N, C-alpha and C positions, 0 to 999 in steps of 0.2 A: 755084965761080965765081958771081958775082952780076951780073946784067944788068938794067937798068931802061930801058924805052922809053916815051916819052910821046906817041906820035903814031900814029894818031888815038885809040887807046885806051891807057890806062896799063897797062903790062905789067911784071911782075916775074918774072924767071926765076932759079932757083937750081939749080945742077948740081954734084953731088959728083964726086970724082975718078974714081969707077967708072962715071960716065955716068948714074947715077940722077938724074932731074931733076924739078922742080916748076915749074909755070907758073901765075901768077895774073894774070888780065886783068880790068880794070875798064872797063866801057863806061858813061861818064857820061850818054850820051843815053838809055840803057835802064835806068840805075840797077841794073846787073847785074854780078856777079862770077862768072867762070867759072874753076874750078881744074882743072888737069889735070896728070898726071904719068906717068912711065914705069912706075908701079905703080898698079893700079886703085883703091886705097883713097883716093887724093887726088882722084879725079874727082868733082866736085860743082859745083853752080850755085846761087847765092844772088841774091835780088832785094831791093832796099831798098824797103820799103813803109811807109806810114803806117797803123797799125792801132789800134783802141781797146784800151788796156791800163789796167785798173783805173779805168775811167770817163773816161780822157783819151786823146787821140791820141798815139801814140808812133811814132817811126821805128825800125823793126826790120828785121833781115835775115831773110828767109824762104827756107828750102830749097825749091827749085822741084820737087824730087822728092817729099819727104815732107810739104811744107807746114808744117813745124815752124819756129818762130822760134829763132834762135841769136844770141847776143851776138857782137860782132866779136872780142872777146878769145878766146872759145871757138873760133871758126873758125880764127883764127891759131894757137892752141895745137894744135888738131887737125891742121892741115896741117904744121906744123913737126915735131910728134911723129911723124907718119907718115913724113916725109922722113928724119928722123934714125934711125928704127927700121926702115926698109925694109932688106931683106936686101942685103948687099954682093954686087955682081956682079964677078967677076974679069976 
């Protein structure tokens, strides 16, 4: 099941038939994405920041726990792979 909500924060929720779920919420006021799921590997938080990259300012996603930068494609692949490979609950 896929649900999208756009008030006041944009929220995307994906739930498998076995109840395993992933939620991604984007708060445009804070430039922050919070990911959570019914399995711990999906729990993370990223913040959009302008940082110097190779002498120029670039807008990048920063992991709020590790402070490492991540590409948006990398974040999406990580979350979807985690959801798809999470153990099935009967």
